[in-house]
C-alpha positions as CSV (number, residue, x, y, z in Angstrom):
1,X,-4.4,-164.6,-70.5
2,X,-4.5,-164.9,-66.7
3,X,-3.7,-168.6,-66.0
4,X,-4.2,-170.4,-62.7
5,X,-1.8,-173.4,-62.5
6,X,-2.7,-176.2,-60.1
7,X,-0.7,-179.1,-58.7
8,X,2.6,-177.3,-59.0
9,X,6.0,-178.1,-57.5
10,X,9.1,-176.1,-57.7
11,X,10.1,-177.7,-61.0
12,X,6.7,-176.9,-62.6
13,X,7.1,-173.3,-61.7
14,X,10.7,-173.2,-63.1
15,X,9.8,-174.5,-66.5
16,X,6.5,-172.8,-66.9
17,X,8.0,-169.5,-65.9
18,X,11.0,-170.0,-68.2
19,X,8.9,-170.9,-71.2
20,X,6.1,-168.4,-70.6
21,X,5.0,-166.6,-73.8
22,X,3.6,-163.5,-72.0
23,X,0.7,-164.8,-69.9
24,X,0.0,-163.8,-66.3
25,X,0.6,-166.9,-64.1
26,X,-0.5,-167.8,-60.6
27,X,0.7,-171.1,-59.0
28,X,-1.2,-173.3,-56.6
29,X,0.4,-176.3,-55.0
30,X,-2.8,-178.1,-54.3
31,X,-4.8,-180.1,-57.0
32,X,-8.0,-178.6,-58.4
33,X,-11.1,-179.9,-56.7
34,X,-14.6,-178.9,-55.8
35,X,-13.3,-177.7,-52.4
36,X,-11.0,-175.1,-53.9
37,X,-12.6,-174.3,-57.3
38,X,-13.4,-170.8,-55.9
39,X,-9.7,-170.0,-56.4
40,X,-10.3,-169.9,-60.2
41,X,-12.4,-166.8,-60.1
42,X,-10.8,-163.9,-62.1
43,X,-8.8,-166.2,-64.3
44,X,-9.2,-166.9,-68.1
45,X,-7.7,-170.4,-68.1
46,X,-6.5,-173.2,-65.9
47,X,-3.4,-175.4,-66.3
48,X,-3.9,-178.9,-64.8
49,X,-2.0,-182.1,-64.3
50,X,-2.9,-185.7,-63.7
51,X,-4.2,-185.4,-60.2
52,X,-6.5,-182.5,-60.8
53,X,-10.1,-183.6,-61.0
54,X,-12.7,-181.6,-63.0
55,X,-16.1,-183.3,-62.8
56,X,-19.5,-181.9,-63.7
57,X,-19.8,-179.9,-60.4
58,X,-16.4,-178.4,-60.9
59,X,-17.2,-177.4,-64.5
60,X,-20.4,-175.7,-63.4
61,X,-18.4,-173.5,-61.1
62,X,-15.7,-172.9,-63.7
63,X,-18.4,-171.7,-66.1
64,X,-19.7,-169.4,-63.4
65,X,-16.2,-168.0,-62.9
66,X,-15.7,-167.3,-66.6
67,X,-13.0,-169.9,-67.3
68,X,-12.7,-170.4,-71.1
69,X,-9.8,-172.9,-71.4
70,X,-8.2,-175.8,-69.7
71,X,-4.6,-176.5,-70.5
72,X,-3.6,-180.1,-69.6
73,X,0.2,-180.4,-69.1
74,X,-0.1,-184.1,-69.7
75,X,-1.3,-186.6,-72.3
76,X,-4.0,-188.4,-70.3
77,X,-7.4,-186.8,-69.7
78,X,-9.3,-189.5,-67.8
79,X,-9.6,-187.0,-64.9
80,X,-11.6,-184.5,-67.0
81,X,-15.3,-184.8,-67.6
82,X,-15.3,-183.9,-71.3
83,X,-19.1,-183.9,-71.5
84,X,-19.3,-181.3,-68.8
85,X,-16.5,-179.3,-70.4
86,X,-18.4,-179.2,-73.7
87,X,-21.7,-178.2,-71.9
88,X,-19.8,-175.4,-70.1
89,X,-18.3,-174.2,-73.4
90,X,-14.8,-174.7,-72.1
91,X,-12.1,-175.9,-74.4
92,X,-9.7,-178.6,-73.2
93,X,-6.2,-178.9,-74.8
94,X,-3.5,-181.4,-73.9
95,X,0.1,-182.2,-74.5
96,X,-0.3,-185.4,-76.6
97,X,3.3,-186.4,-76.7
98,X,6.2,-185.3,-74.5
99,X,9.3,-187.4,-74.8
100,X,7.7,-190.8,-75.0
101,X,11.3,-192.1,-74.7
102,X,11.4,-190.8,-71.1
103,X,8.5,-193.0,-69.9
104,X,9.7,-196.0,-72.0
105,X,13.2,-195.7,-70.5
106,X,11.8,-195.5,-67.0
107,X,9.8,-198.7,-67.7
108,X,13.0,-200.5,-68.7
109,X,14.7,-199.1,-65.6
110,X,12.0,-200.8,-63.5
111,X,12.4,-204.0,-65.4
112,X,16.2,-204.1,-64.9
113,X,15.9,-203.1,-61.2
114,X,13.4,-205.7,-60.4
115,X,15.1,-208.4,-62.4
116,X,18.8,-207.8,-61.4
117,X,17.9,-206.4,-57.9
118,X,20.4,-203.6,-58.3
119,X,18.7,-201.5,-55.6
120,X,19.2,-204.3,-53.1
121,X,22.8,-204.9,-54.2
122,X,23.6,-201.3,-53.7
123,X,22.2,-201.2,-50.2
124,X,24.1,-204.4,-49.3
125,X,27.5,-203.3,-50.5
126,X,27.1,-200.0,-48.7
127,X,26.9,-202.1,-45.5
128,X,29.8,-204.3,-46.4
129,X,27.7,-207.2,-47.5
130,X,29.0,-208.6,-50.8
131,X,27.0,-211.8,-50.9
132,X,25.1,-212.7,-54.1
133,X,22.5,-214.7,-52.3
134,X,19.0,-213.8,-53.4
135,X,20.1,-211.5,-56.2
136,X,19.7,-213.9,-59.1
137,X,17.9,-212.6,-62.2
138,X,17.1,-213.9,-65.7
139,X,18.3,-213.0,-69.2
140,X,16.1,-210.5,-71.0
141,X,17.6,-211.7,-74.3
142,X,15.1,-214.1,-75.8
143,X,12.4,-213.5,-73.1
144,X,8.8,-213.0,-74.3
145,X,7.4,-209.6,-73.4
146,X,3.7,-208.7,-73.7
147,X,3.4,-205.1,-74.9
148,X,0.0,-203.8,-74.0
149,X,-0.6,-200.6,-76.1
150,X,1.6,-199.4,-79.0
151,X,1.1,-195.7,-79.0
152,X,4.0,-193.3,-78.8
153,X,5.3,-194.7,-75.5
154,X,4.6,-198.3,-76.4
155,X,6.4,-197.9,-79.7
156,X,9.5,-196.4,-77.9
157,X,9.5,-199.3,-75.5
158,X,9.2,-201.8,-78.3
159,X,12.5,-200.4,-79.8
160,X,14.2,-200.7,-76.4
161,X,13.0,-204.3,-76.0
162,X,14.3,-205.2,-79.5
163,X,17.7,-203.7,-78.5
164,X,17.8,-206.2,-75.6
165,X,16.9,-209.1,-77.9
166,X,13.4,-209.7,-76.4
167,X,10.6,-211.5,-78.2
168,X,7.8,-209.0,-78.3
169,X,4.1,-209.6,-78.9
170,X,1.6,-206.8,-78.7
171,X,-2.1,-206.2,-77.9
172,X,-3.8,-203.0,-79.1
173,X,-7.3,-202.5,-80.5
174,X,-5.6,-200.4,-83.3
175,X,-2.4,-202.2,-84.4
176,X,0.4,-200.0,-85.6
177,X,1.1,-200.7,-89.3
178,X,4.7,-199.4,-89.1
179,X,5.5,-201.8,-86.2
180,X,3.8,-204.7,-88.0
181,X,6.0,-204.0,-91.0
182,X,9.0,-204.3,-88.7
183,X,7.8,-207.8,-87.6
184,X,5.8,-207.0,-84.5
185,X,3.1,-209.6,-84.1
186,X,-0.3,-208.6,-82.5
187,X,-2.8,-211.0,-80.9
188,X,-5.7,-211.1,-78.5
189,X,-5.1,-210.1,-74.9
190,X,-5.1,-213.8,-73.8
191,X,-2.6,-214.7,-76.6
192,X,-0.3,-211.9,-75.8
193,X,-0.2,-212.5,-72.1
194,X,0.3,-216.3,-72.4
195,X,3.9,-217.4,-71.6
196,X,5.1,-213.8,-71.3
197,X,7.9,-213.3,-68.8
198,X,7.2,-209.5,-68.7
199,X,3.9,-207.7,-69.2
200,X,4.2,-203.9,-69.7
201,X,1.2,-201.5,-69.9
202,X,1.4,-198.6,-72.2
203,X,-2.2,-197.5,-72.8
204,X,-4.5,-194.6,-71.8
205,X,-7.2,-195.3,-69.2
206,X,-10.6,-195.5,-70.7
207,X,-13.8,-197.1,-69.4
208,X,-13.2,-200.2,-71.7
209,X,-9.9,-201.0,-70.0
210,X,-10.5,-200.0,-66.4
211,X,-9.0,-202.8,-64.3
212,X,-7.9,-204.8,-67.4
213,X,-5.4,-206.6,-65.2
214,X,-7.6,-208.5,-62.8
215,X,-8.0,-212.0,-61.3
216,X,-9.2,-213.2,-64.7
217,X,-6.5,-211.8,-66.9
218,X,-3.8,-212.6,-64.3
219,X,-4.6,-216.3,-64.9
220,X,-3.2,-215.9,-68.4
221,X,0.2,-214.8,-66.9
222,X,3.0,-217.2,-66.8
223,X,3.7,-218.1,-63.1
224,X,6.4,-215.8,-61.8
225,X,5.9,-213.2,-64.5
226,X,6.7,-209.5,-64.1
227,X,4.0,-206.7,-64.4
228,X,5.1,-203.2,-65.2
229,X,2.7,-200.2,-65.2
230,X,3.9,-196.8,-66.2
231,X,0.5,-195.7,-67.7
232,X,-2.4,-195.2,-65.4
233,X,-3.1,-196.8,-62.0
234,X,-6.7,-197.7,-62.9
235,X,-5.5,-200.2,-65.5
236,X,-4.9,-202.7,-62.7
237,X,-7.1,-204.0,-59.9
238,X,-4.8,-203.5,-57.0
239,X,-6.4,-205.9,-54.5
240,X,-6.4,-208.7,-57.1
241,X,-2.8,-208.0,-58.0
242,X,-1.9,-208.2,-54.3
243,X,-3.6,-211.6,-54.1
244,X,-1.5,-212.8,-57.1
245,X,1.7,-211.6,-55.4
246,X,0.8,-213.4,-52.2
247,X,0.2,-216.6,-54.0
248,X,3.4,-216.3,-56.0
249,X,1.6,-216.4,-59.3
250,X,2.8,-212.9,-60.0
251,X,6.6,-212.8,-59.5
252,X,7.3,-209.1,-59.7
253,X,5.4,-205.8,-59.8
254,X,6.8,-202.4,-60.9
255,X,4.4,-199.5,-60.8
256,X,5.0,-195.8,-61.5
257,X,1.3,-195.1,-61.1
258,X,-1.4,-196.0,-58.6
259,X,-5.1,-195.8,-58.8
260,X,-5.3,-193.7,-55.5
261,X,-2.2,-191.7,-56.2
262,X,-3.8,-188.3,-56.0
263,X,-3.8,-188.6,-52.2
264,X,-0.1,-189.5,-52.1
265,X,2.1,-188.7,-55.1
266,X,4.0,-185.5,-55.6
267,X,4.2,-184.7,-51.9
268,X,6.3,-185.7,-48.9
269,X,4.4,-187.9,-46.5
270,X,7.5,-189.3,-44.7
271,X,6.5,-187.9,-41.3
272,X,2.9,-189.2,-41.6
273,X,1.3,-192.5,-40.8
274,X,0.5,-194.4,-44.0
275,X,-3.3,-194.8,-44.0
276,X,-3.6,-196.2,-47.5
277,X,-3.6,-199.9,-46.7
278,X,-3.3,-201.1,-50.3
279,X,-0.1,-199.2,-51.0
280,X,1.3,-200.1,-47.5
281,X,0.7,-203.7,-48.3
282,X,2.4,-203.4,-51.7
283,X,5.4,-201.8,-50.1
284,X,5.8,-204.8,-47.8
285,X,6.6,-207.1,-50.7
286,X,10.3,-207.5,-51.5
287,X,9.5,-208.1,-55.2
288,X,7.5,-204.8,-55.6
289,X,9.1,-201.6,-56.9
290,X,7.1,-198.3,-56.6
291,X,8.0,-194.9,-58.0
292,X,5.8,-191.9,-57.6
293,X,4.8,-191.1,-61.2
294,X,8.3,-190.0,-62.3
295,X,8.4,-191.8,-65.6
296,X,7.9,-188.5,-67.5
297,X,10.3,-186.6,-65.3
298,X,13.3,-185.6,-67.5
299,X,14.5,-182.2,-68.5
300,X,13.7,-182.9,-72.1
301,X,10.1,-183.8,-71.3
302,X,9.5,-180.8,-69.0
303,X,10.7,-178.5,-71.7
304,X,8.4,-180.1,-74.2
305,X,5.4,-180.0,-71.8
306,X,5.9,-176.3,-71.1
307,X,6.5,-175.5,-74.8
308,X,3.4,-177.3,-76.0
309,X,1.3,-175.9,-73.2
310,X,2.1,-172.4,-74.2
311,X,1.6,-173.2,-77.9
312,X,-1.9,-174.4,-77.0
313,X,-2.6,-171.3,-75.1
314,X,-1.3,-169.0,-77.8
315,X,-3.3,-170.8,-80.5
316,X,-6.5,-170.3,-78.4
317,X,-5.8,-166.6,-78.0
318,X,-5.0,-166.2,-81.7
319,X,-8.2,-168.1,-82.7
320,X,-6.4,-170.5,-84.9
321,X,-7.2,-174.3,-85.2
322,X,-6.5,-176.1,-82.0
323,X,-4.4,-179.1,-83.0
324,X,-4.3,-180.6,-79.5
325,X,-8.0,-180.2,-78.5
326,X,-9.6,-183.1,-76.6
327,X,-13.1,-183.8,-77.7
328,X,-16.0,-185.5,-75.9
């Protein structure tokens, strides 16, 4: 097939070229949008990432242009209007799991960095400052962690937490029987958040959990607790989280995702004025750590993403069952 690949960086091109199974590829750096959907004419399929947006208007144009398939090189699909895709007769396939350990390990890296302030210690010692003032952390061993979501990534994070000796309690509408057999206790969201020292989000973004962390649910947090989000930015209400940081009720925030990240992440804006006031405010806090959606970014994960993407494409061409199809 002729495949148009949007939101590409050098590393995307490298892995997607190396693992190509015979398709004709064209790379576009910009995300797919209504403004550039005309670029899809003449292609059979599109390959999209988390910041590509395909709404009803986009799908109407894609149908006109003869697009038959969308290959998501990610697990999440909240940026795709599945109703419009079905109406246009366009199949949507995803990569349901690509090294969940990569994201789980990044979440733990954020926990350790915020807690033990290793980023600040590194900068100090490089300047000859060997003071320990302001660098005190807390023991993870024995600390209660609220695990929100126990899918593949949440499960991987659970095992990391148990290795550190944490006390873990989970919230998920569909409890994992394997984890329950290992002793993981589930509860309501309020029960799980109560007295937790760390709250870590590991769930997909769906209408039911949009802004699940807000002024109401933040009241269940233990004063000074840490919030980690490596899932989707829309899970937290950013202005209300900022209010909790300002009051000191929320003690730490680590985010690898941001609700408005499509305008910022995966590009260099260092020479520009920061016009996003919310993220500029977040970056002003000394107890906030922000990374630019790099939780997935390991060699292992990139290989799995490319491999599964092409397996999905080849299955579509061969007319065999589509194991990774996303339905309305």
